[in-house]
Biopython code that builds the backbone (N, CA, C, O; Angstrom):
import numpy as np
from Bio.PDB.StructureBuilder import StructureBuilder

atoms = [
    (1, "MET", "N", (0.687, 6.110, -1.842)),
    (1, "MET", "CA", (1.049, 6.363, -2.287)),
    (1, "MET", "C", (1.830, 7.009, -1.335)),
    (1, "MET", "O", (1.328, 7.793, -0.529)),
    (2, "LYS", "N", (3.648, 6.605, -1.371)),
    (2, "LYS", "CA", (4.806, 8.041, -0.879)),
    (2, "LYS", "C", (5.753, 8.153, -1.607)),
    (2, "LYS", "O", (6.409, 7.372, -2.295)),
    (3, "LYS", "N", (5.785, 9.533, -1.336)),
    (3, "LYS", "CA", (7.737, 9.420, -2.452)),
    (3, "LYS", "C", (8.450, 9.819, -1.031)),
    (3, "LYS", "O", (8.044, 10.378, -0.011)),
    (4, "VAL", "N", (9.853, 9.202, -1.496)),
    (4, "VAL", "CA", (10.880, 9.421, -0.541)),
    (4, "VAL", "C", (12.055, 9.649, -1.505)),
    (4, "VAL", "O", (11.989, 8.948, -2.515)),
    (5, "ASN", "N", (13.369, 10.666, -1.403)),
    (5, "ASN", "CA", (14.222, 10.641, -1.947)),
    (5, "ASN", "C", (15.492, 9.786, -1.632)),
    (5, "ASN", "O", (16.221, 10.003, -0.665)),
    (6, "ILE", "N", (15.676, 8.806, -2.536)),
    (6, "ILE", "CA", (17.118, 8.475, -1.855)),
    (6, "ILE", "C", (18.199, 8.404, -3.278)),
    (6, "ILE", "O", (18.021, 8.065, -4.448)),
    (7, "LEU", "N", (19.536, 8.974, -2.398)),
    (7, "LEU", "CA", (20.896, 9.404, -2.770)),
    (7, "LEU", "C", (20.244, 10.335, -4.099)),
    (7, "LEU", "O", (20.397, 9.977, -5.267)),
    (8, "GLY", "N", (19.550, 11.490, -3.728)),
    (8, "GLY", "CA", (19.254, 12.398, -4.545)),
    (8, "GLY", "C", (17.982, 11.787, -5.814)),
    (8, "GLY", "O", (17.593, 12.660, -6.590)),
    (9, "THR", "N", (17.517, 10.684, -5.957)),
    (9, "THR", "CA", (16.827, 10.400, -6.759)),
    (9, "THR", "C", (15.238, 9.826, -6.262)),
    (9, "THR", "O", (15.098, 8.649, -5.929)),
    (10, "LEU", "N", (14.025, 10.846, -6.258)),
    (10, "LEU", "CA", (13.130, 10.508, -6.111)),
    (10, "LEU", "C", (12.410, 9.378, -6.626)),
    (10, "LEU", "O", (12.395, 9.299, -7.855)),
    (11, "TYR", "N", (11.684, 8.300, -5.849)),
    (11, "TYR", "CA", (11.175, 7.415, -5.818)),
    (11, "TYR", "C", (9.680, 6.880, -5.346)),
    (11, "TYR", "O", (9.642, 7.053, -4.128)),
    (12, "LYS", "N", (8.694, 6.423, -5.707)),
    (12, "LYS", "CA", (7.322, 6.656, -5.229)),
    (12, "LYS", "C", (7.238, 4.712, -4.854)),
    (12, "LYS", "O", (7.327, 3.638, -5.448)),
    (13, "ILE", "N", (6.972, 5.358, -3.241)),
    (13, "ILE", "CA", (6.384, 4.051, -2.973)),
    (13, "ILE", "C", (5.384, 3.066, -3.127)),
    (13, "ILE", "O", (5.399, 2.429, -2.074)),
    (14, "TYR", "N", (4.844, 2.774, -3.600)),
    (14, "TYR", "CA", (3.275, 1.524, -3.190)),
    (14, "TYR", "C", (3.336, 0.921, -2.651)),
    (14, "TYR", "O", (4.290, 0.144, -2.708)),
    (15, "PHE", "N", (2.397, 0.812, -1.740)),
    (15, "PHE", "CA", (1.935, -0.039, -0.505)),
    (15, "PHE", "C", (0.875, -0.593, -0.838)),
    (15, "PHE", "O", (0.027, 0.094, -1.409)),
    (16, "ASP", "N", (0.536, -2.467, -0.487)),
    (16, "ASP", "CA", (-0.059, -3.281, -0.420)),
    (16, "ASP", "C", (-0.440, -3.391, -2.307)),
    (16, "ASP", "O", (-1.464, -3.285, -2.982)),
    (17, "ALA", "N", (1.076, -3.669, -2.606)),
    (17, "ALA", "CA", (0.153, -3.714, -4.059)),
    (17, "ALA", "C", (0.577, -5.470, -4.404)),
    (17, "ALA", "O", (1.371, -6.320, -4.002)),
    (18, "PRO", "N", (-0.681, -5.303, -5.552)),
    (18, "PRO", "CA", (-1.303, -6.656, -5.965)),
    (18, "PRO", "C", (0.112, -7.922, -6.274)),
    (18, "PRO", "O", (1.312, -7.879, -6.549)),
    (19, "ASP", "N", (-0.552, -8.579, -6.115)),
    (19, "ASP", "CA", (0.827, -10.029, -6.397)),
    (19, "ASP", "C", (1.416, -9.752, -7.516)),
    (19, "ASP", "O", (2.606, -9.452, -7.600)),
    (20, "GLU", "N", (0.026, -9.893, -9.183)),
    (20, "GLU", "CA", (0.409, -9.585, -10.063)),
    (20, "GLU", "C", (1.740, -8.247, -11.109)),
    (20, "GLU", "O", (2.124, -8.031, -12.259)),
    (21, "LYS", "N", (1.965, -7.667, -9.533)),
    (21, "LYS", "CA", (2.541, -6.050, -9.985)),
    (21, "LYS", "C", (4.273, -7.295, -9.612)),
    (21, "LYS", "O", (5.364, -7.129, -10.158)),
    (22, "LEU", "N", (4.003, -8.179, -8.785)),
    (22, "LEU", "CA", (5.525, -8.355, -8.393)),
    (22, "LEU", "C", (6.004, -9.636, -8.808)),
    (22, "LEU", "O", (5.227, -10.584, -8.927)),
    (23, "PRO", "N", (7.392, -9.746, -9.069)),
    (23, "PRO", "CA", (8.016, -11.218, -9.058)),
    (23, "PRO", "C", (7.817, -12.291, -7.821)),
    (23, "PRO", "O", (7.841, -12.231, -6.591)),
    (24, "GLU", "N", (7.600, -13.344, -8.860)),
    (24, "GLU", "CA", (6.793, -14.519, -7.947)),
    (24, "GLU", "C", (7.365, -14.444, -6.890)),
    (24, "GLU", "O", (8.495, -13.974, -7.025)),
    (25, "GLY", "N", (7.008, -14.782, -5.530)),
    (25, "GLY", "CA", (7.735, -15.059, -4.451)),
    (25, "GLY", "C", (8.146, -14.184, -3.619)),
    (25, "GLY", "O", (8.638, -14.519, -2.541)),
    (26, "CYS", "N", (7.975, -12.619, -4.082)),
    (26, "CYS", "CA", (8.572, -11.759, -3.728)),
    (26, "CYS", "C", (7.609, -11.099, -2.239)),
    (26, "CYS", "O", (6.686, -11.801, -1.827)),
    (27, "ASP", "N", (7.821, -10.165, -1.744)),
    (27, "ASP", "CA", (7.485, -9.502, -1.116)),
    (27, "ASP", "C", (7.905, -7.765, -1.356)),
    (27, "ASP", "O", (8.040, -6.988, -0.410)),
    (28, "GLY", "N", (8.025, -7.477, -2.428)),
    (28, "GLY", "CA", (9.035, -6.379, -2.386)),
    (28, "GLY", "C", (9.485, -6.228, -3.700)),
    (28, "GLY", "O", (9.776, -7.345, -4.128)),
    (29, "CYS", "N", (9.754, -5.002, -4.881)),
    (29, "CYS", "CA", (10.641, -4.979, -5.642)),
    (29, "CYS", "C", (10.897, -3.592, -5.806)),
    (29, "CYS", "O", (10.120, -2.749, -5.360)),
    (30, "MET", "N", (12.131, -3.248, -6.532)),
    (30, "MET", "CA", (12.353, -1.662, -6.762)),
    (30, "MET", "C", (12.054, -1.929, -8.332)),
    (30, "MET", "O", (11.896, -3.114, -8.627)),
    (31, "ASP", "N", (11.964, -1.063, -9.282)),
    (31, "ASP", "CA", (12.193, -1.022, -10.286)),
    (31, "ASP", "C", (13.349, 0.919, -10.369)),
    (31, "ASP", "O", (13.057, 2.115, -10.344)),
    (32, "GLN", "N", (14.502, 0.165, -10.457)),
    (32, "GLN", "CA", (15.544, 1.677, -10.610)),
    (32, "GLN", "C", (15.067, 2.513, -11.687)),
    (32, "GLN", "O", (14.847, 3.690, -11.399)),
    (33, "SER", "N", (14.838, 2.076, -13.040)),
    (33, "SER", "CA", (14.269, 2.324, -14.460)),
    (33, "SER", "C", (13.223, 3.564, -14.219)),
    (33, "SER", "O", (13.381, 4.738, -14.555)),
    (34, "ILE", "N", (12.026, 2.925, -13.489)),
    (34, "ILE", "CA", (11.070, 4.299, -13.563)),
    (34, "ILE", "C", (11.075, 4.569, -12.490)),
    (34, "ILE", "O", (10.354, 5.555, -12.330)),
    (35, "HIS", "N", (11.703, 4.083, -11.177)),
    (35, "HIS", "CA", (11.938, 4.823, -10.112)),
    (35, "HIS", "C", (10.859, 4.518, -9.094)),
    (35, "HIS", "O", (10.298, 5.486, -8.580)),
    (36, "GLN", "N", (10.442, 3.109, -8.681)),
    (36, "GLN", "CA", (9.373, 2.640, -8.169)),
    (36, "GLN", "C", (9.954, 1.645, -7.676)),
    (36, "GLN", "O", (10.861, 0.878, -7.999)),
    (37, "ILE", "N", (8.827, 1.893, -6.298)),
    (37, "ILE", "CA", (9.149, 0.447, -5.103)),
    (37, "ILE", "C", (7.990, 0.007, -4.520)),
    (37, "ILE", "O", (7.203, 0.574, -3.761)),
    (38, "ARG", "N", (8.011, -1.279, -5.074)),
    (38, "ARG", "CA", (6.213, -1.931, -4.389)),
    (38, "ARG", "C", (6.806, -2.848, -3.331)),
    (38, "ARG", "O", (7.957, -3.284, -3.315)),
    (39, "ILE", "N", (5.785, -3.082, -2.404)),
    (39, "ILE", "CA", (5.744, -3.663, -1.522)),
    (39, "ILE", "C", (4.149, -4.331, -1.243)),
    (39, "ILE", "O", (3.206, -3.542, -1.310)),
    (40, "ALA", "N", (3.904, -5.620, -0.967)),
    (40, "ALA", "CA", (3.081, -6.466, -1.020)),
    (40, "ALA", "C", (2.536, -6.145, 0.185)),
    (40, "ALA", "O", (3.047, -5.665, 1.196)),
    (41, "LYS", "N", (1.154, -6.562, -0.132)),
    (41, "LYS", "CA", (0.486, -6.946, 1.356)),
    (41, "LYS", "C", (1.041, -7.321, 2.338)),
    (41, "LYS", "O", (1.695, -8.363, 2.280)),
    (42, "LEU", "N", (0.969, -6.738, 3.294)),
    (42, "LEU", "CA", (1.668, -8.088, 4.759)),
    (42, "LEU", "C", (0.524, -9.088, 4.867)),
    (42, "LEU", "O", (-0.607, -8.631, 5.029)),
    (43, "GLU", "N", (0.741, -10.692, 4.779)),
    (43, "GLU", "CA", (-0.202, -11.411, 5.421)),
    (43, "GLU", "C", (0.460, -11.839, 6.441)),
    (43, "GLU", "O", (1.620, -12.248, 6.491)),
    (44, "SER", "N", (-0.550, -11.699, 7.501)),
    (44, "SER", "CA", (0.523, -12.349, 9.057)),
    (44, "SER", "C", (0.104, -13.886, 9.079)),
    (44, "SER", "O", (-0.751, -14.603, 8.559)),
    (45, "SER", "N", (1.327, -14.017, 10.093)),
    (45, "SER", "CA", (1.408, -15.379, 9.786)),
    (45, "SER", "C", (2.364, -15.536, 11.498)),
    (45, "SER", "O", (2.987, -14.589, 11.979)),
    (46, "ARG", "N", (2.237, -17.266, 12.329)),
    (46, "ARG", "CA", (2.976, -17.130, 13.677)),
    (46, "ARG", "C", (4.029, -16.492, 13.388)),
    (46, "ARG", "O", (4.483, -15.885, 14.358)),
    (47, "ASN", "N", (4.751, -16.354, 12.204)),
    (47, "ASN", "CA", (6.494, -15.890, 12.597)),
    (47, "ASN", "C", (6.089, -14.136, 12.205)),
    (47, "ASN", "O", (7.087, -13.451, 11.980)),
    (48, "SER", "N", (5.074, -13.594, 12.138)),
    (48, "SER", "CA", (5.149, -12.162, 11.665)),
    (48, "SER", "C", (5.045, -11.468, 13.163)),
    (48, "SER", "O", (4.476, -11.899, 14.166)),
    (49, "LEU", "N", (5.792, -10.246, 12.970)),
    (49, "LEU", "CA", (5.586, -9.330, 14.368)),
    (49, "LEU", "C", (4.477, -8.960, 14.657)),
    (49, "LEU", "O", (3.716, -8.842, 13.697)),
    (50, "MET", "N", (4.105, -8.740, 15.574)),
    (50, "MET", "CA", (3.090, -8.399, 16.163)),
    (50, "MET", "C", (2.719, -6.793, 15.967)),
    (50, "MET", "O", (1.835, -6.196, 15.354)),
    (51, "ASN", "N", (3.506, -6.515, 16.548)),
    (51, "ASN", "CA", (3.646, -4.530, 16.278)),
    (51, "ASN", "C", (4.838, -3.961, 15.186)),
    (51, "ASN", "O", (5.943, -3.517, 15.498)),
    (52, "LEU", "N", (4.233, -4.122, 13.723)),
    (52, "LEU", "CA", (4.962, -3.672, 13.085)),
    (52, "LEU", "C", (5.804, -2.374, 13.245)),
    (52, "LEU", "O", (7.021, -2.208, 13.156)),
    (53, "LYS", "N", (4.751, -1.469, 13.521)),
    (53, "LYS", "CA", (5.382, 0.189, 13.795)),
    (53, "LYS", "C", (6.563, 0.309, 14.848)),
    (53, "LYS", "O", (7.258, 1.325, 14.840)),
    (54, "GLU", "N", (6.812, -0.759, 15.796)),
    (54, "GLU", "CA", (7.596, -0.854, 16.654)),
    (54, "GLU", "C", (8.699, -1.380, 16.066)),
    (54, "GLU", "O", (9.710, -1.599, 16.734)),
]
sb = StructureBuilder()
sb.init_structure("model")
sb.init_model(0)
sb.init_chain("A")
sb.init_seg("    ")
for serial, (resi, resn, name, xyz) in enumerate(atoms, 1):
    if name == "N":
        sb.init_residue(resn, " ", resi, " ")
    sb.init_atom(name, np.array(xyz, "f"), 0.0, 1.0, " ", f" {name:<3s}", serial, name[0])
structure = sb.get_structure()
């Protein structure tokens, strides 16, 4: 988990969120009522970037 300040509001970011914690077909979501951002685990495919840090 990482915390980030977005326009004065502190949000918690959860990486590698399980599918059951995300809306169907989404790679991530944000819930402004509880100040959380969830990002799905990256599934590499032939269309994925080779070096995500770049």
